[in-house]
C-alpha positions in Angstrom: 30.2 58.4 58.6 33.4 60.1 59.4 33.8 63.5 57.7 36.9 64.0 55.8 39.1 66.9 56.7 38.7 68.5 53.2 34.9 68.6 53.8 35.2 70.7 57.0 34.7 74.4 57.2 37.7 76.7 57.4 37.0 78.4 60.7 38.5 81.8 61.3 40.8 81.9 64.2 40.9 84.6 66.9 43.9 86.6 68.0 43.7 84.9 71.4 43.9 81.4 69.9 47.1 79.5 70.5 49.0 77.8 67.6 48.5 74.0 67.5 51.3 71.7 68.8 52.1 68.3 67.4 49.8 66.3 69.8 46.9 68.6 68.7 47.5 68.6 64.9 48.7 65.0 64.5 45.2 63.7 63.7 44.8 66.4 61.0 48.2 65.7 59.5 47.4 62.0 59.1 44.7 63.0 56.6 47.1 64.9 54.3 49.1 63.4 51.4 52.2 62.3 53.2 54.2 62.4 50.0 53.4 66.1 49.6 53.2 67.7 53.1 55.5 68.2 56.0 55.3 70.3 59.2 58.3 72.7 59.5 59.4 73.7 63.0 55.9 73.2 64.4 55.2 76.5 62.7 54.0 75.9 59.2 53.0 73.4 56.6 55.1 73.0 53.4 53.9 70.9 50.5 55.4 70.1 47.1 53.1 69.1 44.4 54.4 67.6 41.1 52.9 68.0 37.6 53.4 66.8 34.1 54.2 70.3 32.8 54.1 74.0 33.4 50.4 74.5 32.3 49.1 71.9 34.8 51.1 73.5 37.6 49.7 77.0 36.6 46.1 75.7 36.5 46.5 74.1 39.9 47.9 77.4 41.2 44.9 79.2 39.8 42.5 76.9 41.5 44.3 77.1 44.8 44.2 80.9 44.4 40.4 80.8 43.9 40.0 78.6 47.0 42.2 81.0 49.0 40.0 83.9 48.0 36.9 82.0 48.8 38.1 81.0 52.3 40.1 84.2 52.8 43.1 82.1 53.8 46.1 82.6 51.6 49.1 80.3 51.3 52.4 81.3 49.8 52.7 79.7 46.4 55.9 79.1 44.4 55.3 78.0 40.8 57.9 76.5 38.5 57.9 74.1 35.7 56.3 70.8 36.9 56.1 71.8 40.5 54.2 74.1 43.0 55.5 74.6 46.5 53.0 75.7 49.1 53.7 77.2 52.5 50.7 77.6 54.9 50.2 78.9 58.4 47.9 81.3 60.1 49.6 84.6 60.3 47.2 86.0 63.0 48.6 83.5 65.5 52.0 83.0 63.8 51.6 79.2 63.7 49.3 76.3 62.7 45.5 76.3 63.1 43.0 73.6 62.1 42.1 75.7 59.0 45.6 75.3 57.7 45.1 71.5 57.6 41.6 71.9 56.1 43.1 74.0 53.3 45.9 71.6 52.7 43.5 68.7 52.4 41.4 70.7 49.9 44.6 71.3 47.9 45.3 67.6 47.9 41.8 67.0 46.5 42.4 69.6 43.8 45.7 68.0 42.9 44.0 64.6 42.3 42.9 66.1 38.9 46.5 67.0 38.0 48.7 64.3 39.5 51.2 62.8 37.1 50.5 59.2 36.1 
């Protein structure tokens, strides 16, 4: 059975790791919600999640915050009514790492409970 990206471990990167380029991350990106995520300048992921109201957006933000603490991998989160914008990259290497895609896939899974109908 193929393991889904969201089920993989977030592996800490090392300072000597290089950021991923498109040919290296393309397979990971395909597993993300294409209506939410885009790669910006081959540097970071940006995702926009939509919600029915402010409370659902806030609850989602809280759950993502708990995940970030658990994995010690912290995205930038921008909360507003009906929307949360997420920016994610690995600061240690100033670019994308496999763990960024794992975290994004986990956020997609969390959002499944909040997605507007």
